[in-house]
C-alpha positions in Angstrom: 109.9 52.1 73.6 112.0 54.3 76.0 115.6 53.3 76.9 114.6 52.7 80.5 111.9 50.3 79.5 114.3 48.5 77.1 116.8 48.2 79.9 114.1 46.7 82.2 113.2 44.1 79.7 116.9 43.2 79.1 117.3 42.9 82.9 114.3 40.6 83.3 115.4 38.4 80.4 118.9 38.2 82.0 117.5 37.2 85.4 115.3 34.5 83.8 118.3 33.0 82.0 120.3 33.1 85.2 117.5 31.4 87.1 117.6 28.5 84.7 121.2 27.8 85.8 122.9 29.1 82.7 126.5 30.2 83.3 126.8 33.9 83.9 129.1 34.6 80.9 126.8 32.8 78.5 123.7 34.6 79.8 125.3 38.0 79.6 126.6 37.3 76.1 123.3 35.8 74.8 121.2 38.7 76.1 123.7 41.3 74.8 123.8 39.8 71.3 120.0 39.5 71.3 119.6 43.1 72.3 122.0 44.3 69.7 120.4 42.4 66.9 116.9 43.6 67.8 118.0 47.3 68.0 120.6 47.5 65.2 119.9 44.5 63.0 122.0 41.5 62.0 124.8 43.8 60.6 125.9 44.4 64.2 127.2 40.8 64.4 130.3 42.0 62.6 131.5 43.9 65.7 130.4 41.4 68.3 133.6 39.4 68.2 135.8 42.5 68.2 133.9 44.0 71.2 134.0 40.6 73.1 137.8 40.3 72.8 138.3 44.0 73.4 137.1 43.4 76.9 140.2 41.2 77.4 142.7 43.6 75.8 143.9 45.0 79.1 147.4 44.4 80.5 146.1 44.5 84.1 144.1 41.4 83.5 147.3 39.4 83.4 147.5 39.7 87.2 144.2 37.9 87.8 145.4 34.3 86.7 148.7 34.9 88.6 146.9 35.9 91.9 144.5 32.9 91.4 147.5 30.6 90.9 149.1 32.0 94.1 146.0 31.3 96.1 145.5 27.9 94.6 149.1 26.9 95.5 148.5 27.9 99.1 145.0 26.4 99.3 146.2 23.0 98.0 149.1 22.7 100.5 149.0 22.3 104.3 149.8 26.0 104.6 146.2 26.8 105.8 146.4 24.2 108.5 149.8 25.5 109.6 148.6 29.0 109.7 145.6 28.0 111.8 147.7 25.9 114.2 150.3 28.7 114.6 147.6 31.3 115.5 145.9 28.9 117.8 149.0 28.2 119.8 149.8 31.9 120.3 146.2 32.9 121.1 145.0 29.9 123.0 145.3 31.6 126.5 143.3 34.6 125.3 139.6 34.4 126.2 138.0 33.2 123.0 141.4 32.6 121.5 140.3 29.7 119.3 137.6 31.8 117.5 140.0 34.7 117.3 142.5 32.3 115.7 139.9 31.2 113.1 138.9 34.7 112.1 142.6 35.9 112.1 143.6 32.9 110.0 140.8 33.8 107.6 142.1 37.3 107.2 145.7 36.2 106.6 144.7 33.3 104.3 142.4 35.7 102.5 145.4 37.9 101.7 147.3 34.9 100.4 144.4 33.5 98.3 142.2 36.4 97.4 139.3 33.9 97.3 136.4 33.7 99.7 135.4 30.1 99.0 139.0 29.0 99.2 139.4 30.7 102.6 136.2 29.2 103.9 137.2 25.7 102.8 140.9 25.9 103.9 140.3 27.3 107.4 136.9 25.7 108.0 138.1 22.2 107.5 140.4 22.6 110.5 138.6 25.3 112.5 135.0 24.1 112.6 135.7 20.5 113.9 138.1 22.0 116.5 135.5 24.5 117.7 132.9 21.8 117.9 135.2 19.6 119.9 135.8 22.4 122.4 132.0 23.0 122.8 131.5 26.2 120.8 128.0 26.6 119.5 127.5 25.4 115.9 126.1 28.8 114.8 129.3 30.6 115.9 131.6 27.9 114.6 130.1 28.1 111.1 129.1 31.7 111.0 132.5 33.0 112.0 134.2 31.0 109.2 131.6 32.0 106.6 132.0 35.7 107.5 135.8 35.5 107.8 136.0 34.0 104.3 134.4 37.1 102.8 137.5 39.0 103.7 139.2 37.4 100.7 137.7 39.9 98.3 138.6 43.0 100.4 142.1 42.4 101.9 144.8 42.8 99.2 145.7 41.3 96.9 142.1 41.1 95.8 140.8 39.9 92.4 137.7 41.9 92.9 139.7 45.1 93.3 141.6 44.3 90.2 138.4 43.9 88.2 137.1 47.2 89.7 140.3 49.0 88.8 140.1 47.8 85.2 136.4 48.5 84.8 136.7 52.1 86.2 140.3 52.8 85.0 141.5 53.5 88.6 144.8 52.6 90.1 144.9 48.9 91.3 147.7 49.7 93.7 145.7 52.5 95.3 142.7 50.2 95.5 144.7 47.6 97.3 145.8 50.2 99.9 142.2 51.4 100.2 141.0 47.9 101.2 143.7 47.2 103.8 142.5 49.2 106.8 138.7 48.5 106.2 139.6 44.8 105.9 141.4 44.9 109.3 138.4 46.9 110.7 136.0 44.2 109.6 138.3 41.5 111.1 138.2 43.3 114.5 134.4 43.8 114.3 134.0 40.1 113.5 136.2 39.2 116.5 134.3 41.5 118.9 130.9 40.1 117.9 132.1 36.5 118.1 133.3 37.0 121.7 130.0 38.8 122.6 127.9 36.0 121.0 129.8 33.3 122.8 129.3 34.9 126.2 125.6 35.6 125.3 125.1 31.9 124.7 126.8 31.0 128.0 130.0 29.6 126.6 132.9 29.4 129.1 136.2 30.3 127.5 138.1 29.2 130.6 137.1 25.6 130.1 138.5 25.5 126.6 141.9 26.9 127.2 144.9 24.7 126.5 148.6 25.3 127.3 151.4 25.2 124.7 155.1 25.6 125.5 157.2 28.3 123.9 158.9 25.6 121.9 155.5 24.4 120.5 154.6 27.9 119.7 157.8 28.6 117.8 158.1 25.3 115.9 155.1 26.2 113.7 156.4 29.6 112.6 159.0 28.5 110.0 156.2 27.0 107.9 154.1 30.1 108.1 156.4 33.1 108.1 157.7 32.6 104.4 154.1 33.0 103.1 153.5 36.0 105.3 156.8 37.4 103.9 155.4 37.0 100.3 152.4 39.2 101.3 154.6 41.8 102.7 156.9 41.6 99.6 154.0 42.0 97.2 152.7 45.0 99.0 156.2 46.5 99.1 156.9 46.2 95.4 153.5 47.5 94.5 153.6 50.6 96.7 157.3 51.1 96.4 157.1 51.5 92.7 159.3 48.5 92.1 156.8 46.5 90.0 153.4 46.7 88.3 150.5 44.6 89.7 151.0 42.0 87.0 154.7 41.7 87.7 154.1 41.4 91.4 151.4 38.8 90.9 153.7 36.7 88.7 156.5 36.8 91.2 154.1 36.1 94.1 152.7 33.0 92.2 156.2 31.7 91.4 157.5 32.1 95.0 154.3 30.5 96.5 154.7 27.5 94.3 158.4 27.2 95.1 157.7 27.5 98.8 155.0 24.9 98.7 157.3 22.5 96.9 160.4 23.2 99.1 158.8 23.4 102.5 156.4 20.5 102.2 158.6 18.2 100.1 161.1 18.4 103.0 158.5 17.2 105.5 157.6 13.6 104.8 154.3 13.6 106.6 153.2 16.7 104.7 154.7 16.0 101.3 152.7 16.9 98.3 153.1 15.1 95.0 153.2 16.3 91.4 149.6 15.3 90.9 148.6 17.8 93.5 150.6 20.5 91.7 148.9 19.5 88.4 145.6 20.1 90.2 146.8 23.5 91.3 147.4 24.6 87.7 144.2 23.0 86.5 142.0 24.7 89.1 143.8 28.0 88.4 143.2 27.7 84.7 139.5 26.8 85.2 138.8 29.7 87.5 140.8 32.2 85.4 138.9 31.2 82.2 135.6 31.6 84.1 136.5 35.1 85.2 137.8 36.1 81.8 134.7 34.9 80.1 132.6 36.9 82.5 134.7 40.0 81.9 134.5 39.7 78.1 130.8 39.0 78.1 130.2 41.9 80.5 132.1 44.2 78.1 129.7 43.1 75.4 126.7 43.5 77.7 127.8 47.0 78.7 128.3 47.9 75.0 124.7 46.7 74.3 123.3 48.8 77.1 125.2 51.8 75.9 124.1 51.3 72.3 120.5 51.3 73.6 121.2 54.4 75.6 120.2 52.5 78.8 123.3 53.5 80.9 123.0 57.1 79.9 119.3 57.2 80.7 119.7 55.5 84.1 122.5 58.0 85.0 120.4 60.9 83.9 117.3 59.6 85.9 119.3 59.1 89.1 121.1 62.5 88.7 117.6 64.1 88.2 116.3 62.8 91.5 117.5 65.9 93.3 118.1 64.2 96.6 120.8 64.6 99.2 124.0 62.8 98.0 123.8 60.5 101.1 120.3 59.5 100.2 121.7 58.8 96.7 124.4 56.7 98.2 121.8 54.8 100.2 119.9 54.0 97.0 123.1 52.8 95.4 123.9 50.6 98.4 120.5 49.1 98.4 120.8 48.4 94.6 124.2 46.8 95.1 123.0 44.7 98.1 120.1 43.3 96.0 122.4 42.6 93.1 124.9 40.8 95.4 122.1 38.5 96.5 121.9 37.0 93.0 125.2 37.5 91.3 128.9 37.0 92.1 131.1 40.1 92.9 132.9 40.1 89.6 129.7 40.1 87.5 128.1 42.9 89.7 131.1 45.1 89.3 131.4 44.7 85.6 127.7 45.2 85.0 127.2 48.2 87.3 130.4 50.1 87.2 129.8 51.8 83.8 126.4 53.1 85.2 127.4 54.0 88.8 130.9 55.5 88.5 129.7 58.7 86.6 127.0 59.1 89.2 129.3 58.6 92.1 131.9 61.1 90.8 129.2 63.7 90.0 127.9 63.4 93.6 131.4 64.1 94.9 132.3 60.7 96.3 135.8 59.2 96.1 136.0 56.3 93.6 138.5 54.4 95.9 136.3 54.9 98.9 133.3 53.7 96.9 135.3 50.6 95.8 135.5 49.5 99.4 131.8 50.2 100.1 130.9 48.2 97.0 133.2 45.3 98.0 131.7 45.1 101.5 128.2 45.0 99.8 129.5 42.1 97.7 130.8 40.4 100.9 127.3 40.5 102.3 126.0 38.7 99.2 128.4 35.9 99.9 126.8 34.9 103.2 123.1 35.7 102.4 120.6 33.6 100.3 119.7 32.8 97.7 123.2 32.5 96.3 125.4 32.8 99.4 128.3 30.9 98.1 130.2 30.8 101.4 127.1 29.3 103.1 127.1 26.3 100.8 130.9 25.9 101.1 130.6 25.7 104.9 127.7 23.3 104.5 129.8 21.1 102.3 132.8 20.8 104.7 130.6 20.6 107.8 127.5 18.6 106.7 126.5 17.9 110.3 125.7 21.6 110.7 122.3 22.5 109.1 122.2 25.3 106.5 119.7 27.1 108.8 122.3 27.1 111.7 125.0 28.4 109.3 122.7 31.2 108.1 121.6 32.1 111.7 125.3 32.3 112.7 126.2 34.4 109.6 123.5 37.0 109.8 124.9 38.9 112.8 128.1 39.3 110.8 126.1 40.9 108.1 125.2 43.6 110.6 128.9 44.0 111.4 129.4 44.7 107.7 126.6 47.2 107.6 128.2 48.8 110.6 131.5 48.9 108.7 129.8 50.7 105.8 128.3 53.2 108.2 131.7 53.8 109.8 133.2 54.3 106.3 130.5 56.9 105.6 131.2 58.8 108.8 135.0 58.3 108.7 135.9 58.0 105.0 139.5 58.3 105.9 139.5 54.7 107.0 139.7 53.9 103.3 141.3 57.0 101.8 144.0 57.9 104.4 146.5 55.1 103.6 146.4 55.5 99.8 146.9 59.3 100.1 149.7 58.8 102.7 151.5 56.2 100.6 150.9 57.4 97.1 149.7 61.1 97.4 146.4 62.5 96.5 144.5 60.9 93.6 144.5 63.0 90.4 
């Protein structure tokens, strides 16, 4: 049996196991062990444990639980509500200011949490009812939040970028910088489409405008600015050479927890108790363990594919296609898009990076630019069926809006992301200029 045929069988078995609802880490591990035993015999069991734990023997992985803890601290506190209210008060007189506030709040909260579902849940709980109350169409109210939540895996600090950096042995700091301008670009594209769609559906912005005094605008800022300062500080210490990503993540998590305790313990109506803090740590541990298990199982899965010469054969087959490099990139994007429909971003990156990176480099593409393109593909998967995690999060917090309406409202934002990928192809400097300016050319 050829390596490509063996790889196809392994992929089919993996998809069948995932379709049964088996956790991703268990499915990857089970398929990997089965493939190794069938090809190399039972003696290979001796190195399964070593390979599994070798996937976690990377210092950069320390930053993942810390960034998750930072996001959980912010998501569990009223910080998301305060951020939303502050932006709404400052943008309320701008045509479509409320929907701009929602998308803007998603982008900032995404930078704080690094989690798409957390961003959707935190901003959607306040933003969707408020938009419904002011007469915004349900499709726009739900779609804008679902799409805005996807920014959590692109705007730094991003857990997805950390995983990509570890899987491809690229600089995490440079990856963070590469995702910053494209993240802002997508935010602007989302805002532009939201305004166009509102006008297309006959919504009158003038009827929804409210007035806030300067005092009302300023009084919300003290509860928001400290968290924004943490984002700025993390970016500064990373790119100023002051600290490693792991150190920056640890400091960011500590200060987020301290700010949550100090700011909201001093406000009686917004006070959080120690049980809430316990839930923060519990949720962080649960999500961190889930990601770590996927990483370790993916390492074992990659080792199995390599032992079967699947990755090498796929790389050789694609390289032998003799097509234009942009046609090749189109094929890769289509593959990533389909993979993102069924698997979460972390799993897709860990499973495909060993295969795709040699091909991407051989075709002359920048690995940091490709990280951004890959991440936007993963964002599309978050708001498209059958998985579409953000769609179900929105449906959970706004059960009065049908899943069909959420999907209809989200699909135009998918086109915005496709436009973003095309802009990155035409103007790759959107992703590469800032890392080169701040850190010099990549070696």
